Every structure is written in C-alpha cells, then in structure tokens.
C-alpha positions, 0 to 999 in steps of 0.5 A: 460343243462350245466354242473357244470364244464362249468357254473362255467369255465364260471364265473371264466373267467368273474372275471378274475380268469384263473389262478390255483395254484395247486398240483394235486390229485385224488379227484381234477382231476374232476375239471381238466380234459380237462383244459381250453387253456385260463385258466393257471396252475401253479404246484407246488411240494408241498402244501406249495409252492402251496399256498405262490406261489399263495399268491406272485401272488395275492400280485403282481396282486392285484386280488385274484388266485385260490388255488386247492390242495388235499382233507383234507392232501393237506389242513393240508400240506398248514397250515401254507403258510395259516397263512400267507396268512391270516396275510398278507391278501392275497385274495385267493380262496382255493379248495381241492377235496372231496370224492364222494358224494354217499361215504361220509357216510361212509368216505372213503379213503381221505375223508376230515372228517370236510372240513368246520373246518380243515382250520380254524381259518385261512380263512374268510369263509369255505364251501362244497356246500350242492348240486352240482349245487351250486358250481358256486354260491359258488365260487361267494361268496368265491370271494366276500369274499376273496374281501371283506375288510379285504381281504383274503383266503377262502376255498371250499370243492368240492365233486369230483362228482359235476363237470359233474352234469347237471344245469340250467344255471343260472347266478350268476356273481355280482359285489362288493365293495372292499373298506369300507369308514371310519365313516365322523364324527369318521374321523372328530373328529380323524382330530381335534385330531390331529389338537390339537396334539403337536407332533404327530408321524405316524405308517404306516402298510401294509394296505396303500400297498394293498389300493395304498396309497403309494403317500398319505401316504407321503402327510399326513406325509409332512402335518403333519410334522410327522416322519412316523414309521413302524409297527413291521413286516409289510409285504410289505413296504407302504412309501419311506424308503428315505424321511425325515420324515422316522423315522425306523421300531418300536422294536417287544417288549412293552417296546422298542416300548413304548420308541421308541416313546417317545416324542410324544403326539399322535400316530397315527396307520394307516393300522397296528396291534397295536401292532404286539410284539414278544418277551416279554420285560416289559414296557408302550405300550405308552409313558407317556402323549401319545394317540393313534389313529388307523386306520384299516380296520379290525374290528378283529385288532380294537377289539384286539387293546391294546391300543387307540381308533380305526376307521375301514376303508380303509387306503387310503380312511382314508388318503385322508379324514384326508388331507382335514380336518387336518391343513398345519403344517409349515415346522420346522426351520431345516429340519431332514436329509433323512435316510442314509443307510451306505456306502458300501465302508465303509462297505466293508473296511477290509472284510474278508472271511467269509464276514458278512451279512451287507457287502454281502448286501453292495456287492449286493448293489452295483450291484442291479438295481434301481427298483427291487422287494425285498422278505426277510426271513433271520430273523436274518439279518433284522437289518444289511439288513435295514442299506443298500442300498438293504433294503432301499425301496424307491418304492411302491410294491417292498418289502415284507415279511410275516406277520406271522413268519412261514418259507417257505413263501419267496420262494415260494412268490418270484416265485409268484411275479416274475409270476406277474412281467411278467403278468404285463408287468412290468418286474422286477427281484425279488431277495430273500434273504433267510437263509439257515435254511429257504431254507430247507422249500420250495426249490421245488419251485425252480422247478416251477420257472424253469418251468415258466421261472420267474427271481428270484434270490435266495441269500441264506445266509449260517452260518450253523445254525439258527441265530434268534433262537440262537439270541432268545436264548441270550434273554431268557438265554436259553442255550444248547437248541438242533437243532439250528445248520445245518451243511452238508447242500449243497444249490448250489447242491439243487438248481441245482437239482431243474434246477437253475443256482447255485454256491457258492460265498465267495470273494466279486467279486465272490458275485458280478460277481454271482449276476450281471450275475443272473441280467443279465440273465431271468431266475432262480439262487442260489447263496449260500453265507456263512457269519460268524456266529456272533449272534446279539442281538434280539432287539439291534443294528442288 
C-alpha cells in the first residue's frame, strides 16, 4: 500500500502545488524528507518572511502556494504576515508540523496545544486531520477553501508521524468553482439605479485585480463617464492612473472621504470594503443626497459595510454584467485632463541634500523602465510617491501594498513577486520602496532573494525615524511619544551581510547611477538613500 506522503505529493502535483515556501523545524522534517526533485523549496530565515514571500508569489502567479512553518512557535512568528495575507485575500495553504500522535495527550515539548485555534481569525479554515489517512483529503479541502471566494489562507496542522503511515490509494482530486456570479435580478436593479443617477462615481478596489477585470473596469468608467477613485489602502492597483477618469485615492477617514465624494448622487463601490478607515476624523459617511451600491466577493465585507446596499459576486463578472445593462453616457463637452504626475525636472530644480522623498522618487522616475513591479512599504511617503511617474501605475498587476498595515510584509512580498516574474517568464524587475523602520522587520528576506537569483531592487529611504507615527502624533496631538527615532542603523551593511549588492547614495547623480545599475544587473540590490525629516500631515497634501 502507498504511504500518506506518496498519495499527498501525487495530489499536490496534480493541483499544481509544487512550490513550498518554508522554514523547517524538527516537526516538519518527516514531511520534507526525500523532498521530490520536481518540487521547489524556497527557504526563508524567519516565519514572517515565509508567509509574505508566499503571499507575493501567490499574487504574482494568481495561484495558491504551500507554506510550511514550525509548529505553534512558527505560526506565532508568522501571525503578522498571515493577517496581511488574509486581508490581501491571498490563497495560501499554511502547514505546520505537530508532535507525534502517540504523545499528544501529554502535550510534549513543541506541541501545538490548540492547533485549530492558534491561527484564527486570519485563516478561512483551520484543521488537524483525525487520522493519518485523512491528510490527502485535508489538502484537497484546504485547496478548495483557499480558492473559493473570497480567496484567502487556510491552515493544516500535520502530526509528524502521519507521513509514513500506509493508506489506500484513494483519489481525492476534484475540481471546484473559483468565481461566483452575482444575483442577476439584483444586478439588474443595480443597473437601473445607475441609469437613474445623474452623477455617479466609481470606487474600485483590489478585487478587480484578482478577477483580472482591468479592461472591464476601464470600459465601465468610460460607459458611465464616471470618475474612478481607489478605496483607501487598495492593495493592488485596479485601474490605470493615467486614465482621464482616474480621480485619486480616497482619504482613509470618515469626514475627508465623504467630502471627496461630494457632488455625486450615487457611489458605486466595486471590489473594495466600505470603507477601509484609519484615523478617526468625524464627518458624514456619505455626502448629502448620495446613495451607495457595493459589489464585493465577500459576504463578510458586505455585512460590515457602514452604508449602502450590497451585492455579493465576482467583481469581473459583475462589471461584465453591468456593461450589458447600463446605458452608455455621452462624453462631456469638455473632457477632463488625464491625471498628470509632476515633471521630474521641476521637482528636482534646486534640490539640496538630503533630498525630499518626492525628489528621490523623481530621480527614480527618470530611470524606471516602462514595465516594472512596484512594492511600497514606506507609509509616510505615499502622498509624495503618488505625485511622480514612479507612483503612477499604468499596467495591471504592477503595484502592490499590504491591506493590513502590518510592517514587514513589503520586502519578502517583493521577493515572492520577483520569483513569480521569473516563473511566468514576464521577467519584470521588482522595485521595493522601503522605509528604514520597515526594513528592520524582515531584512532576512534579502538572503532568500539572493539565493534564488531574484531581480529585486530595495530602495530604502532613511530618515532615521518612524515618520508615519510622527504624523499621527501631529494629528492626535500627542507630543513627546518615545521610540519614534531610529538612529545608528547601517542599512547598506545589513544588505551586504545578506549577500546583496549594497550602497549608499545621497546626491541626484549617485542615486541615478546606483538605480540604473541595479536595474541593468539581474540580482538583488539595496540602495540606502538619506532623505529629509519633514513630517507631512497625515491626511494633508503629502
């Protein structure tokens, strides 16, 4: 009779799950022994990196990835990245070894005491098989759960002695649906309300990117002649930011967000929460006289929306349905100009060291290729980035942030995205903008990128502080908060220590030369750039 391991690995091959991102421990070695030659093991040095690398890889591949961490301790280390994967709606099958079944009653060393509870609430499903012979079936169910909308991570706890047990050669493979069509009657009602509105506005979110609805989203905006806003903290850009209908990113606070949508009588939110707020700034949730319609693939998000009427369904299918139902509106007599980023030369006029973040982005804009992947985890500089060509996304699946706000996601996610670029043959370089505070959460990911020959350029902006927290201190009127300064860090030395080509660059010429070289040479580069310490208002002009 075959072993549990043999049946399981055969199932994983047939599901296309031949990449494991992990950090091994003693309870996982029985799973990993005699690792098959047709599988790929991506080693990371800490569990935050494990999960976030897999997150980036899965997003880049638009397919699930297996994660393997070390029992309860590994899951504990991974929880911040698991939160991000959950809110990013990334399909991951997270696995962890469990102690030997014969000893579980006495809870020996390295027992995961409550394996089904520990990763919650940041997994869709959590399970430990009742018997070894259920392991393949558990993987099949995990795959189905991860891929059914809304997609997301799941967790399996696997006792270390299960893998060498015999079992019948049972075929548990089955196919599943991965898209849910919206209720046609309710969709038709939504279309009627859109047609009846005088001045609709669209708010797009990451679901459009996941459902490959980039072109459909453009078509709907043009059909309605409606402006398109992004929801706050949209994790994957769903619409070209150089399009004439692009309006910007909504502020992440009640009052300012409501004001941004003023003048519209119908707000149509597709593929985004209603709304992803951050600081408390009071005001009207919706502008006076406005109604709201939401289309989301998540019943949970539909239920928790703070306003409006919801429809659950795949964003792409919903938009395609609306395109067949809504009336095309004539173009306005005078078309609005396309969103225009500021000219790099104008930004750099009179530049002095240390440069501002916007000036650094202007330098990078002059060098950046037409097609690349951008990852951003420099939260205090997002407003400045949006004003430059570097931060103006014009192609699908080319700009990523995390939906959670949990620092430490960006660097390893960039590594995973770079691995996906190589796997798919797209071959785009990945540029990761990282704050010097964010850098400290997951520098180990550099080593994984180096070992796998990924093409990643880490641009680390060093202002020696948690700039975003100082901006919060201004908003919340909380002076003299300790722990917001970060002196004495040597970013370039850390990058070099993990094997990356690393340098410091402060002048316009030095930054440009370093960035061009990093883009031209495949591999991993770390460029440390000092910037000025101006604190921007959190909801101001950036």
